[in-house]
Every structure is written in structure tokens, then in C-alpha cells.
N, C-alpha and C positions, 0 to 999 in steps of 0.2 A: 162891568161886562167887557168893555173895550180892553181893559188891562188883562183880563183873563184870556181873551182872544190873542192878544199880543204875546202873552207868556206861552200859550199853546203853539203859536207859530214859531216862536224863538226856540222851543225845545221839542219840536215835533219828532226829531230823530230819536229821542228817548221813548216816545210813544211807539214808534215803529219797532224799536228793540224790544219793548215790553210785549207787543203783540207777537213778535217772532218767538220770544221765550215761552209765551203762553201756548203757542202752536206746538212747540217742541214738547212742553209739559203734557198737553192733552194727548198727543200721539204716543208718548212714552207710557202714559197711564193706560192707554188702550192695550198696548203690548203687555204690560205687567199683568193686567186683568186676565189675559189669555193663559198665563203660565200655570202649569200643573206641577212644576218641578220644585220639590221642597229644597230648602237651603243646602248647598253642596260645598264641600271643601271648607275653605276659610269662612265662607258665608255662614255655615252652620255654627261655627264657634262664636260669631257675633250674635247670631240668633239666640244661642244658649246663654251668652253673657247678658243679654237684655232680659231674658226670662229669669235668670238668677238674681239680677239686680233688682227687678221689680218685686220679686218674691221677698227679698230682704227688706225692701222699702215698705211693703205692706205689713211687715211685722212690727213696725213703729218702734224699732230699737236702733240705737247708734250702730253703724257699721262702716267699715272702710271699703269703699267701692273698688279700690285697686286690688283688694284681696278676695273679691267675689270671683269664683271660678267661672270659666277658665282664666287663670291669672295671667296667661300670655296675652290676653286681650284687655286693654285698658278701658276704663269707664267712659272716656270721651266718645267711644263708638256708639254708645246708647243714644247720644244726641241725634244720630242719624238713623239708627236701626228702629228704635221704639222710644221716641222722646217723651211721649205722653202716657206711657203705660204699655204693658205687653198685650199682644193679641196673637192668637194662633194663625191668623191670616198673614201669610208672608208676602203677599203681593204689594201692599203699601210700602213694606220694607225694601223690596226690589225697586219700586218707583223712586223712593227717596235716594237710594244709593246711586242712581243714574242721573236723576234730575237735579238734585242739590248741587253736585259739582258744576253742572252746566250753568245753573243760576248764579252760583257764587263766582265763577270765573267771568261770566258776563258782567256781573256787578263790579268785580275788581277792575275790569277794563274801564268801566265808566268812572269809577272813583279815581283811578290813576290818571285818566286823560281828560276828563270833562271839567270845564269851569265856564262861568258865564261869559268870559271875555273871548271865548272861541268864536271865530266867524262861522258862517254857514258851511263853508267848504270843509273846515276842520271837523265840524260836528258830523258831517256825512262821512268823512274819512274814519272818524272814531266809530261810527255805527258799522261801517264796512269791516273794520278790524274785529269788533265785538261779534258780529255775525259769523265771520270767517272762523274765529277761534272757537266759537260755540259748537262747531260741527267737526272738531278734531276727532278722528276715528277712534282714538283710545278711550273716548268718553262714551262710546256706544257699543258696549259688550254685554249682551243680555244672557240668555240661557247657556249652560254648558251643552255643547253639541259635538257629536262625532265629526261634524263637517268643518270644525274650526279648531286647529291645534294651537290654542292659546291658553296661557295659565291665568286667566282672569275671567270673571263673570259678574253679573249683578249680585249685590249682597256683600261684595268686598268693600273695603274702606279706602283703597288707594285714591279713588276719585274724590272722596270726601276730604281726604288729607290734601289733595291738590287744590281743591276749592278754598279751603281754609288758609292754606299757604299763600295762594294768590291774593286773598283778601288782606292778609298780613303785609304782603309786599306792596299792595296798593296804598295801605295806610302809611307805610314808610315813605312812599313817593309824596303823598300829601303833607306828611310831617316835614319833609325836607323843603319843599317849595313854600309852605306856609310858616315854616319855623314853629311848628305847633307841637306842644307837649301832649295835647289831647289825642291827636292822631297817633303819636308815638305810643301812648298808653294803650290805645286800641290794638296797635301792631304787636305790642308786648303780650297782651292777653291772648290774641289770636294765635301767635306763634307758640305760646306756652300750651295752648289747647292742642296744638299739633302733637306734642309729646304724649298727650292722653289719648291720642288716636292710634299712633304707631310709634315704636321706638325710633324710627328714622325721623320722627318729628324733632328730635334733638338737633339734627342737622339743619332743619328749617330754622330753628331758634338761633343757631350759630350764624347762619347766613343773614338772617334778618338783623341781628345785633351788629355784625361786622359791617354790613352794608350801610346801616344808619351811621355808625361811627365813622366809617370812611368818608361818607358824603358830608357829615358834619365837619370833619377835618378839612375837606375841600372848601367849605363855606368859611371856615376859620382862616385859611390861607388867603382867601380873596379879600378879607377885610383886616388883614394883620396890621397894616399900617394905620388903620383908623382905630384909635384907642378905645373910644366908646363902643363902637360896633364890635371890636374884638372882645371886650369885657362882656357884652351882651351875649355873644355867641358862646363864650366860655361858660357863662352861667347856664345857658340853655343846654349845653352838652353835659354839664355836671348834673343838672336836674334830670336830663334824659337818661343818663346812665343809672341813676337811682331808680327811675321809673321802670327801666328795663330789668334791673336786678331783682326788684321785689317779686313779680310773678315768675321770673326765671328760677330764682333760688327756691321759692316756695314750691313750684311744680316739681322741680328736680328733687327736692328734699322728700316730698310726699311719695314720689314715684320710686326713688331709690330705697326708701325705708320700708316699702311694701314688697309683696311677693312679685309684683309686676316686673321690676328691675332687679330681682333677686339674683344671687350668684347662679342658682340652678337654671333659671330662665335664660339668663344671658349666655350661660355655657351651652344650653340647648340650641339657642339661636346661632351661636358661632359654629356649632357642630353641623347644623343644617346647611349653613352657608358653605362650609368646607366641602360637604358632600355634593351640593349642587354644582360647585365649581369643578369638582372632579368628574362629574357625570357629563357635562356639556362642553363641547369644544367650540371655541370662538373661531368662526369662519365667516367668510363673506356671505355665503348662502344663508346661514343661520341669522346673521345680522340683518340681511335684507328681508327675510321673512318676518323677523321680529318688528322691524320698522313698519312693514306693510300691514301686518295684522296684529293688533294689540298695541301698536305704537302710534306715533303721531302721523304717520303716513308720509309719502313722498311729496305730495303737494304742499304740505305744511313746511317741510324741510326746504323745498325750493323757495317758498315765499320768505321764510325767515332768513335764509342765506342771502337772498336777493335784497331784502330790506336792510340787512346789516351792511351790505356793500354800498347801498345808497347813503346810509348814515355815515359810514366811514368816509365816503367821498365828500359829504357835506362838511364833516369835521376837517378834512384835509384842505378844502378850499378856505375855510375860516382860518385855519392855521397860516396858510400862505398870505391871507389878507391881514393877518395880525389881529384878528378879532375872536380868536378861539376862547379867550377868557370869558366872553359873554355867554358861551355855551358850556361853561365848566360843569354845571350841575347835570346837564344832559350827557356830557362825556362821562362823568362819574357814575350816573345811572346805567349807561351802556356798559361800562367796565364791570359794574356790579352784576348786570344781567349775564355778561360773558362768564364771569366767575361762577355764578350759580349754575349756569348750563354746563360748563366744563366739569364742575364738581359733580353734578348729577350724572353726567355720562361716565365719569370715573366710578362713582358709586354703583351704577348699574352694571358696568362690564367687569369691574375688578373688586369692588368693595362689598358686593352682596352676592346674589344668587346666580349671576352670569347672564349671558345674552338672552336666554329665553324669558327672563323676568323683566320684560320691558316696563311693567307697571311701576318699577322702582324709580325710574327716571322722570316719570310724568309730573310729579309736583315741581321739580326743578325747571322743567320746560315752561310751565305756566308762570312760575316766578320770574323767569327770564323775560317772558313776553311782557308781563306787567311792569317790571323795572324799566324796560326799554321803551315802553309805550310813548312817553313824551317825545323821545327821539324819533320814534316811528312816525308820529304825527308831523314832526318837523321835516322829515325826509319826504313824506307824501305831499307836504305843502310846497316843497321846492321843485317838484316835478309837475308838469301840466301837459295839456294837449294829448297827443296820441300815447305818450308814455303813461300818463295817469289812467287813461282809458284802458290801456293794455293791462296795467296792474289791477284795476278794478274788475275787469272782465275775468282775469285769472282768479281773483279772490271770490267772485260770485259763483263760480262753477260748483265748488263743494256744497255751499248752502242750497243751491238749486237742486243738486243731486239728492241731498238729504230731504229736501221738501217733497221730492217724488217718492223716496223710499219709505219714510216714516209712516205715512198714512196707510200703507198696504199692510194687511194682516200678516201675510206670509210673502215677503219680498223674494224675488229671484235669488237663489243661492249664488249663481255666477255673478250677479250684479253686486251682491254684498261682498263677495271675495275681492272683486276688482276695486270696490270702494274702500275695503279694509275694515268693514264694520261687521258685527254679529248681531243682527236684529231678530234672532231666533226666539220665538215664544210660542208655547203650545203646539210644537211641531207634531204632526200626525205620525211621523216615523218613530217617535218616542212613546206613543201610547201603549203599544204592546209591552214595553219594558215597565212602564208605570203599573199596568195591570199585573204583571208578573211580580213586581216589588210589593204591591199591596197584598196580593195573595200569599206571598211568603211571609210578610209581616203578620198577617192574620194567623198563619200556621204557627209561627214562633210564639205569638201571644197566647194562643190556645194551649200549646204544649207546656208553656211556663217554665222551660229550662234554659239555662245559659248555653250558648252555642258559640262555636268558632268557625269562621269561614276563611278559606284561603282563596284570594282573588288574583287572577292573572289574565289581563286582557289589554290589548292595544288601544281599546276605545274607552271613553269615559263612562260608558253605560253602567259599569259595575257600581259607580258611585250613586246611581239612582236607588239601588237596593239599600245601601248604607244610609243615604239621606232619608229614605222613607222610614226605616227602622228608628233612626235618631229622632226624626220628627214625631213619630208616634210615642217615643219615650217621654217627650215633653208634653204633648197634647193629649195623649190617651194612656196615662199610667194606670197600673204598673206594667212594665215591659221588661222581659228578661234581658240580661246583659249579652250583647252580641259583639264579639271581637272579630275584627277583620284584619288579616295579615296580607301583605302584598310583597312582591319583590322589591318595591320602592318604599322605603320608610324615612329617607333623608337622614338617617342616623348611621346606618351601615352602608358599605358599598352596595349598590343596587344589583341584586341577583336573587335567584331562588334559594330558599333554605328548606331542604327536603324534610328535616325534622319537623318544621312548622307545618309543612304541607300534609304530612302523614298523620299529624296529631289533630288535624282539623276535622270537623263534622261534615263540612260541605266544601265543594270547589265551585268557583264561579269564573266563567271564561266565555270568550266569543267562539262559537263553534265554526269549524271549517268543513266544506264539502269534501267528500272522499278523495277526489282527484287532486284538489288543492292541498289537502293534508298530506297525501302521499308524496307530492312534489317537495314540500317543505321537509318532510322526514328524510327523504333521500339526499337532500342538499348537504346535510351535516353528518352523514354516516361516516364512521371512522375508516371503513374499508374503501371509501371513495379515493381514487388515486388523484388527489389534487396536486398539481405540480408544485414542488418546493415545500411540501408539507409531509411530515411523518406522523405516525399515530400518537405521539406524545405532545404534539403541538396543540395549543389551545385555539379556540375560535378567534382570538385576537388577531391572529395572522391572516385570517380570511376576510375580516370585516373592517372597513375603514369608517371614519366618522366619529370616533370616540366611544367611550364606555356606554353611553346611553343608546347609541345605535346598536351595539352588541346586545344590550338588554332586549331591545325590540326584537332582534332575531331569536333570542332565547325564548321570549314570550311566544313568538310564532311557532317555535318548535314544540313547546309544551301544549299550546292550543291544538296543534295538529295531532299530537299523540292523544290528548285527552278527548278529542272529538271521536276517537275510535274505541274508547273504553266501553265495556259492556258489563253485565252482571258477572261474567266469568272473572273479571278483575276486581270484583267486590264493590261495584258502584251501581247506582240507579239514577235515572233522570227524574228530578223533582218537577222542574218546569223548564220551558224553553220558549224563546222568542227568536226572531231572525238574527239578533245581535248578542244574545245572552243565553247561556245554558247553566243551570244550577244542578250539580251532581250531589247526591247524598252518598257518603261513604258508609257502606253496610258492613264490609269486612276489611278492616285495616291491614290484616296480615296479607291477604291476597293482593291488595293494592300495593303494599310495600314490595312484594316480589316482582310485580309488574313494573313498578317504578325503577327498581334497581336494574332490571333487564333492559329497560328503555335507556337509562342513563349510560349503561355500559356500552351501548352500540353507537353512541353519538359523540360529537365533538362539542366541548363547552368552553366558556370563557374562563380566563384565569381567576376572575372574581368568584365564579361558581365553584371552581376547584378548591379555592381557599375556604369558602363557606361550608363545603360539604366534604371534608377530608375522609370521614369514616364511611362515606357512601361510594367512594371511588373504587373501581376494581383494582 
């Protein structure tokens, strides 16, 4: 009994962390239970992947999970979405997509930094870091909402990838310090799993392998003059490379020989990246918004930069004192963390979808934190008094803020925006759109014919219609095929394609009031005497901020015009909510005449002119 009490007192910091993570889990579960929003965007494809995977599984026949549609989504995602079988209830899926990354990252911090020889102060410092990292804003992105312009929500797998990558990084840290092949094997398996979650997992594998090899080489240099120790390290590195190679080669071979990493899928991915880069302009305002909402947030950046300064200062003092070699492993881990972070930033801004896709850098941020954690604890150990109190106070503010936000069913929108999180779930403002979506889905199901919708709206509410229909297709078959075209498809330059619009059965958009609509329509009239423009100049010369900003203006223009359409133009209103109107096209010929007259009177982007050459006057 006395020993048990002693163990409890020695490791009470772990109990505090456990209770904190449980608190986060309970509150996230409560938010997930409020949600009425079916899986949207990428989340639906993971929902669909799990459904098809378990359908194949229950047929009790051999199958390749990488070839289960949609093949763009690998089977490792099922471990998060529906690990124990498919269920039509999407709320546990949402919960796991948010909570598992937080749990894994907190666990990775403990694995990387905790050991029995830590004194009480180090353990409290470790707890402080774990709690601080667990409330990083990019981990708290719930429902798709018109109030949050961020390309991420629950149901996506970027957080899951971040958590698994952080665990792999923590296993590497333990492998280096303990010179353990077991921890290395775990790191190899976890980093290989990353490739079965997203293609960018291949970059995680590369960084894990190179970091271990680089740190192993540092250990080798430290004992180079000791023959026996040198031989032992060489054997350890040789065995380690074999251990890394086995799951790496196997995972890559299975992935590349399947449809997952097929030529077609890779070509599609590259095309999407090219389109996204072309649409968004890298600017300070865009970068600032991406960091603040959907990214790590400014408090995290201030903390990480500050702690790196403390670490570098500590290394510099050790160098001047001639004892830096005693910290060689810490230096190596800090360099590895810096490489991972810089590589992640490059991948985010230049190697992938651009500044708006902050979620692409998140795995590398948490890998950097885990790699540098032993050095972080060293730096915190070397400061004391008011400096440590100031640092601790700064690190406690975000957790205290989250502890007040999470228990609220519907936290203040302004509070969320300032914090950089999206805790929206079951928002009353979306209920009319859900009712509208369900009503339309019932109509489509009862009619039993395939339809086409052309959707153009500045708000994400149109996705509620699509997600409801897609959800019904899986949970309440049979369901007719519903194709939805948009100005943005990430394959072609983003703009309106009039042939697709006029071939559709329905139009979906956000209506404008008459006065607002008229103001927008007048803004882009060709006969407006805008200084420096003639009638042949495109909209590009009027609008700054890149191609995507021009598209937003074109969408506003079409929404303004479509808001004024009546039966005279061959359309009728099927349903309407404050943010969404659904038009049925009754007479395509009349609508085509009205569309051509509208297009002829207004100024358009060069992308629009190229996409619709036959429709131009």
C-alpha cells in the first residue's frame, strides 16, 4: 500500500494529464452529439470508404482494401472513421476525428519526455507542455459553418495523421536515447501507417527515417574512438535500417501497386495542387488569417519561437564552456525538429495547395514539437524564478480559455474567432438549410430520376444539400444519381461554365435582397465609365487579390442576377431558406436567352471568357 501511494505521488502529473484529456474528450463528445450535419467535403469520402470497406469485409472474400472505392482514400483512414464496423451514425466518427489526434499528441509528448529519473519540476514542466499543446487551435475545427472561412472540419484525417506522426516521432526519440530497436520498430510501423492515411504520409516516413539515421550517426561520431562502442552502434544502425526498411518497403509496394497510388490518382492530385496554387495568392493577410484560424495560432508560434531561443541560448553557453558534446543528442533532435518544421512550411506554402490549406503543415508542426521536447525540458529547467513563472503563465492561458469554451453548448462566435477555434455544432442558424436539404432529398428519392444541379454560392451551405443526398444514398438506398457542378472543381481554372449551367435541372445559390442585388449588378456593367478601362477589358483589371477573389466577385454577380429570375425566364422556386435558394429550370430555352442577355451586359474575368467563347457577344 505504501509503495502504491509512493508511486501515485511520484507520477501524479500523469494523473492530472489523464483527467485533463478526459475532460476534453467528454466535452468534445457532447459537441459531436449535437451535430445534425452529415459528412461534408473530404469527410464524406472517408465515410464512404468505411462503408465500402466493411461491406467488402462482411462478404468474407479476399479483397485489397487499397482498391476499395474511393481509391483516393487509403484504408488506414478506417482505423479512425469506423474501426469496429460501419454505423450510419456519423457523430462517433466526428468525435474520433477530433479527440484521437489530441489524445495521440498528448501521449507522444509523454513518451518523448517522460522517464522515471525526471525530478518533480521536470514532470510539472512536461505536464505544462502537454496541456498547452493539447489545445492548439488547429485541433478544434468542428462543423462546416458560414462563419468560419477555413478548409477543414471534423471528419477529415489531417488531425489523425498528425497524431500518428507525433507518436512515430516520440518513438524515434525513445529509440535514440535508449538505443532501442523495439522503439524503432514501433516508429517504423507508425510512420508506415501514415502512408495509409494520406499520400503526404510518405513525407512523414522520410523525415522519421532520416532523423533516426542522422541521430544515429551523431551517436556513432561520439564513440568513434572507442572500438567496442563503435562496433555496437554500427550493429545497432545496421539492424535499425533493416527494421525501417521492412515496413517501409512493404507499405510502399502495396500502395504503389494498387489504385491508391496509381498513375491516374497521382495525376489527379498533381492537377488539383496546380489549380489550388493558381487560385490563391500568397500574401501576408492570407497567411495571417490561415495561421489564426485553422492553423496553430499566434500564441503557439510565440511560444515555440521563444522556447527555441532559450534552447539555442543554452546550446551557445554550453559551446562557450566546451561542454556542448554532452548535449549532442539534444542538438541533433533540435536540428531534426527544425528540418521537419521548415520542410512542413515549404510543403504547405509551395509543395501543396497553398496558403489556405493550413492543415497540410500541422503534422510537421507536432513532429517538430515532439522531436524538440527533451531540449524544451532542458531549457525550462535552466530558467527559474519570475522567468519560469512568466512562461508558465503564458502557457496556461490557452488551456484555461479552452476549459471555459468547451463546456458551452454554443460558445460565443466572437470568442471562438479570437481564440482561432471552430466549436460550431448543431447551430440553430443551419436548421432551415437542413430542413430544406431533407425535403429536397425526399423529393429526389420519390421522383426516382437522376438530376443535375449547378451550385454557385459564396457560403458553404450548398454542401448541406449534397451531403444530405450523399448520406441518404448510403443509409437509405436506392437513391437516384445526383450530380452537382460548381464553378470550382479544382481540375479547371475556377469560373462559371455556361453550358453546364444551362444543362442543369436545378440551380442552387444564396439569394440577395433586391437593393443589394441591384448594387452588385451595376458594379460590373460594361457601360460603366470606370477610369482606365474600355469595354474589352476583363474583370481582372478591376479586382485585386488573385483569381479566387475574382471568382468571388463573379459568384456575387451571378447570385444577384439569379435572385431576380422569375417564371418569365423559365424558372421556379422549389425551396428557400435565408441562405439558400433552389431553382427548378422549367424552360431551358427561355433561361438561355436571359443568360446570354445578362452576360452580354456585364464585365467578366479572363478565365470566364476563355471557358465560354461561344457565349460571348
